[in-house]
N, C-alpha and C positions, 0 to 999 in steps of 0.2 A: 759643325752642326748648324742647320738653318732653322729659323723660327718664323712662322707666318701665321696670320689670322684669317679665318674664313667665316663669313656670316651668311652665305647663301647656299641653300641646298642644291642649287644649279651649278655650283662650282665643279670644274672638271675633275678635281681630286676626289670630291665627294662621289661623283658618278663612277669614278674608277674603283673606289672602295666598294661600292654597291656591286659592281660587276664581278669583283673577286669572290663573291658568294657563289658564283657559278663555277662548278668544278672544272669544266672544260677550259674556261677562260683562265682560271687560277693556275692550272697545270701548264698552260701555254706560256704564262708569264713567269713560271717558276717561283711564285710567291705564295705566302700563306696568310690567310685572313684570320685574325684572332680577336674574339671579343669574349665578354664574360670577365668580371673583375678578378676572380680567383686566378684565371689563366694568365691574364695580363700582369697581375702583381707578381706571380711566380716568375715570369720571364724577366720582369724588372729587377726583382731580388737576385736572380741568377746572373744579372749583368748582360743579358742578351741584347744585341743591337737591333733596333727596328729600322726598317727603311722609312716608314712613316708611322707616327703615332698621333691619334686624334684625341684631344682632351680639353677640358676647360682650364682656364688660367689659375683657378683656385684649387686644382687637384693636389692633394697632399703628397703625391709621388712625383711631382714635377721635377724636383731636384735630383731624383735617383734615376730618371729615364736616360737611356743612351739611345739616340736616334739620329739618323741622317737629316730627317726633317721632323720637327715638332710642329704640329698644326693645332692652333687654338681654335676651338669651335664652341657653339652654343648647344643647348639641350635639343633644339630642333634638329640639328645636324647629327648629333649622336643617335637620336631616335631614328633618323633616316638610314644611317649606315649600320646600325646594330642589328644583329640577326635574332636577338632574343626578345621576348615579350616585354620584360622590364629592361629598358636600354642600359647598356654598360656605361660606366663613367669614363672608360677609355676603350678605344678600338685601335688595334695595331696591325701593321703589315710587316712581315719579315720574309727573308729569303728562305727558300727550301734548304734544309741542311744537306750537305753532301754525304750520303751514306755509301761507304765502300763495302759492297756486298761480300767481297773476298775476305773481309775481316771476320766474318761469321765463322770461318774455318777455325779460327783460334778461340772462339767462344766455347765454353763448356756446357752451359745451360741455355738451350734455345727453345722457344715456344713457336710452334707452327700453327697458323690459323688457316683453315681450308674453307674457302667460299663463304665467309661470314658477311652478312649484309647489314647488320644493325650498327650504326655509328656509335651509339651510346655503349653498346657492349664492347666494341673495340676500345673505346676510351677507358672503360672500367678495367678491361684486361691489361692495358698498358699501365694503368695506375697500380694494379695488384702485382704485375710483373716487376715493377720498379720497387715496390714495397718489400718483395721477397727475393730480390737480388737475382732475377733472371737476366742473363746477359744480353739477349736480343730477341726480337720477334720477327718472324718471317710470315708473309701472306702469300698464299697460292690460290690459283683459280680466281673466280670472279668475286673478289672481296670489295667491300666498301672503300671509298676514297680515304686514304690514311689521314689526310689533313682536312677532312670534313669538320666544320666549326663545332658540330655537336660532339665529335670525337675528342677534339681538343678540350672542350669544356668538361667532358666526362673524365678525362685523364687528370683533371684537377692539379695543375702545376707540374705534372710528370711527363708531359708529352715529349719533351726533348731530353729527358734524362736517360733514355734507353733507345738504341737504334731499332727502327722499324723499316722493313723493306719488302717490296714485292719481288718474287722470284718465280722461276718455272721449275718443272719437274726435273729437268737435267741438273739444276743446282742442288736439289735435294739428293739426287743420286750421287753427286760429287761429295756432299757432306756425309753420306752414309759410309764413306771410306774411313772416316775417323769418328763418327758418331753413331750411337744406337738410336734407331727410330722407334719411338714408343707411340702407338696409336691409342687414343682414348675411345673405347667402344662401349656400347650399352650392355652387351652380354659377353662375358668371358669368365674364366675360372680364376683369374688373377685380380687381386684386390690391391688398389693403390696403397692402402693402409699397410700392407705387408711387403711392398716392393722395395728392393734396395737399388737405388738409382746408380747407374755406372758413372764413371768419371766424366764422360762427354756424351751428351744425349740431345735428341730433339723430341719434345713431347707435343703430339699433334691433337688439335681439337677441330671438330667439324661444326657446321652450322646447326642451330637448333632444329631447323626444318628438315635438313637432309643428312646430317651427320657427316662423317668423313667420306671423301670420294673413294671409289673403288681402287683407283691408282695408288693412293696413299696407303690404304689398308693392305693392299697386296704387297707393297714395298716395305711394310713395317717389319721390324725385327721382334717386337713384342706388342701384344694386345692386352690392355689393362682396363679394368672397370672400377669406377668409384662406387663401391657397394653402399647402399643406403638402407636405413631402418624404416619401419612403419609403412612399408609398401609404397614408399615415394618412388614414382616412376622415373622422374628426371629433375634436373636442376637447370635454372637459367645458365646459359653458357658462361657468362662472366662470373657467376657464383661458383660453378664447377671448376673453372680454371683457377680461380683464387684459392679454392680449397687444395687443389693439386699443387700450386706453387708453395703454399704453406707446408704441405707434406714434404715437398722436396727439401725445403730449408730445414725442417725438423729431422729428416732422414740424414742429411749431411752433417748435422750437429752430432747425431749418434755415432756416425762413422768417425768423425774427427775425435770424439771423446774415447 
């Protein structure tokens, strides 16, 4: 572990950290930029190794951090490299985790997100999926960047507790050999409240603006609706998926009992 101190915002490592906020540059480097104290503290407590971590010398988590390089900085540098309005007390850079997509074949409970664009929604869905023991999340079509800093912050310490991967339609077709594809739609005669989930399934959610793509709806084995009271037309995507994940866990408890 290397320890260095930086005092200038013009330092090359500082410039590099700022550039990692650009999705295209970040993907090319195969690195993830993480800020927001909750996210960083979660990674530190989970024993995740950082490539670089920027923090002040008096940071209370200094003795728990595992990093190839610990970089001591001042408030001015933290303000420069942080992507949030109130600068984080720590900013970290980690390697992208290696997600083996073929492992999803062995998962029982999979969530599929189709064309979602909102980074905060994705992070909240990841958080809820982790809370209710969904095994993995797949993204299809033009979805938001998985490792967008806003997504990581919204996941609130859960970003790396559940595998998330982008796939194509051919992979969904492959999964359908072993899994039931359940599409969440606005209008159907089937209510999630009454649905008995099979042993292995994929539950699909579309974007708030466009819903599920035709290709996913046409491929689906079941079309289910979350019936609502008081003439409520729709729920926020993250709220809807969270309710469904909770129903899945409740349903499986009844089956086991």
